[in-house]
C-alpha positions as CSV (number, residue, x, y, z in Angstrom):
1,M,-111.7,-100.5,76.7
2,Y,-114.1,-97.8,77.6
3,K,-114.4,-99.4,81.1
4,F,-110.7,-98.8,81.5
5,L,-111.1,-94.8,81.4
6,E,-113.5,-95.0,84.4
7,Q,-111.2,-97.1,86.8
8,T,-109.2,-95.3,89.5
9,V,-105.9,-96.1,91.5
10,D,-108.5,-97.6,94.4
11,G,-109.4,-100.7,92.6
12,Y,-106.0,-101.7,91.6
13,M,-103.3,-100.3,94.1
14,T,-101.5,-102.5,96.5
15,R,-102.6,-101.5,99.9
16,D,-100.2,-103.4,102.3
17,V,-97.0,-101.4,101.6
18,R,-93.9,-102.0,103.2
19,T,-91.5,-98.7,103.6
20,A,-87.9,-97.9,104.1
21,K,-86.8,-96.1,107.0
22,R,-84.5,-92.7,106.1
23,D,-81.9,-94.3,108.5
24,L,-81.9,-97.9,107.2
25,D,-78.3,-98.7,105.2
26,L,-78.1,-99.7,101.6
27,L,-77.4,-103.1,102.4
28,A,-80.4,-103.7,104.5
29,L,-82.4,-102.0,101.6
30,S,-80.9,-104.0,99.2
31,E,-81.7,-107.4,101.0
32,M,-85.5,-105.8,101.1
33,F,-85.4,-105.5,97.8
34,E,-84.2,-109.1,96.8
35,Q,-86.7,-110.5,99.2
36,D,-90.0,-108.6,98.2
37,D,-89.0,-108.1,94.4
38,F,-90.2,-104.5,94.5
39,N,-88.3,-101.9,92.7
40,S,-89.1,-98.9,95.0
41,Y,-90.3,-98.0,98.6
42,P,-91.5,-95.2,100.0
43,V,-89.3,-93.7,102.5
44,E,-90.9,-93.1,106.5
45,D,-89.4,-90.6,108.9
46,D,-91.7,-90.2,112.0
47,G,-94.7,-91.9,110.4
48,Q,-94.3,-89.3,107.4
49,I,-93.6,-90.0,103.8
50,V,-90.7,-88.3,103.1
51,G,-89.2,-89.7,99.6
52,I,-89.1,-92.8,97.7
53,V,-85.9,-95.0,97.1
54,T,-85.5,-97.3,94.1
55,K,-83.3,-99.9,93.0
56,F,-81.8,-97.3,90.5
57,D,-80.8,-95.1,93.6
58,I,-78.5,-97.9,94.5
59,L,-77.0,-98.3,91.4
60,K,-76.5,-94.6,91.3
61,C,-74.3,-94.7,94.1
62,F,-71.9,-97.3,92.2
63,A,-71.4,-95.1,88.9
64,F,-67.6,-94.2,88.1
65,T,-66.4,-90.5,88.6
66,P,-62.9,-89.5,87.8
67,S,-61.9,-89.4,91.5
68,Q,-63.5,-92.6,92.2
69,M,-62.8,-95.5,89.5
70,L,-63.9,-98.4,91.9
71,P,-66.0,-97.4,94.4
72,R,-65.6,-99.7,97.8
73,Y,-68.9,-101.8,97.9
74,R,-68.7,-102.1,101.8
75,D,-68.3,-98.1,101.8
76,L,-71.5,-97.5,99.8
77,M,-73.6,-100.1,101.1
78,S,-73.3,-98.7,104.7
79,R,-74.6,-95.5,103.5
80,K,-78.5,-94.4,104.6
81,V,-81.3,-94.4,102.4
82,G,-81.7,-90.8,103.5
83,D,-78.6,-90.0,101.4
84,V,-79.8,-91.7,98.3
85,M,-83.4,-91.3,98.1
86,T,-85.8,-88.8,96.1
87,P,-87.1,-86.6,98.5
88,E,-89.4,-84.9,95.5
89,F,-91.9,-87.6,94.7
90,I,-95.2,-88.1,92.7
91,Y,-98.1,-89.2,94.2
92,V,-101.9,-89.5,93.4
93,S,-104.7,-90.1,95.6
94,P,-106.8,-93.4,95.5
95,D,-109.8,-91.6,93.2
96,T,-106.9,-90.6,90.5
97,R,-108.0,-92.2,87.4
98,L,-105.5,-94.9,85.9
99,T,-105.7,-92.8,82.7
100,R,-103.7,-90.2,84.9
101,V,-101.5,-92.8,86.3
102,L,-100.6,-94.4,83.2
103,Q,-99.8,-90.8,81.6
104,I,-97.6,-89.7,84.7
105,M,-95.6,-93.3,84.5
106,V,-95.1,-92.6,80.9
107,E,-94.0,-89.0,81.1
108,H,-91.7,-89.7,84.0
109,R,-90.5,-93.2,83.2
110,I,-91.3,-94.6,86.5
111,R,-92.8,-98.1,87.7
112,S,-94.8,-97.4,90.5
113,I,-96.3,-94.1,92.4
114,I,-97.4,-93.7,96.0
115,V,-100.8,-93.3,96.9
116,L,-101.7,-91.0,99.7
117,D,-105.1,-89.7,101.2
118,G,-106.3,-86.5,101.8
119,V,-104.4,-86.0,104.8
120,E,-101.0,-87.2,103.2
121,N,-100.9,-90.7,104.8
122,L,-99.7,-93.8,102.7
123,V,-102.7,-96.0,101.7
124,G,-101.0,-97.8,99.0
125,I,-99.0,-98.1,95.9
126,I,-99.9,-98.4,92.4
127,A,-97.2,-100.5,89.9
128,R,-96.9,-100.6,86.1
129,E,-98.1,-104.1,86.8
130,D,-101.5,-102.9,88.2
131,V,-102.2,-100.7,85.5
132,I,-101.6,-103.4,83.1
133,A,-104.3,-105.9,85.4
134,A,-106.5,-103.1,84.8
135,L,-105.9,-102.9,81.2
136,K,-106.4,-106.8,80.8
137,A,-109.5,-107.0,83.3
138,T,-111.6,-104.2,81.0
139,A,-110.3,-105.2,77.9
140,G,-113.8,-107.0,76.8
141,D,-115.4,-104.0,76.5
């Protein structure tokens, strides 16, 4: 377990990250989620990460309101990622310790965290599954 305390994001993150464009519609986004079996995507605009979009962001669009009890599926799914994404997102660097990542995930109840380098370029994503893999890999200590 002591070995886990020394582990960093760099050793466990997913490096080949697929992003969603801000102008992508939610129907295409939902197809991406289905195809990739991811829970979130970094949102990219002109080569820069401008937010994060999750499956939960799509679900929130369908929440009932007093004025609209039955939202129209096609209308809502034509909305753009930029309309539903979270522009304020948490990110870590490759040298962030996994203990900190674990703390962030628990405190904020998030499944994955974007990994940016020193000049804020996307270099990966670290998910709960990655942290669990690190715990398992270091369990023999």
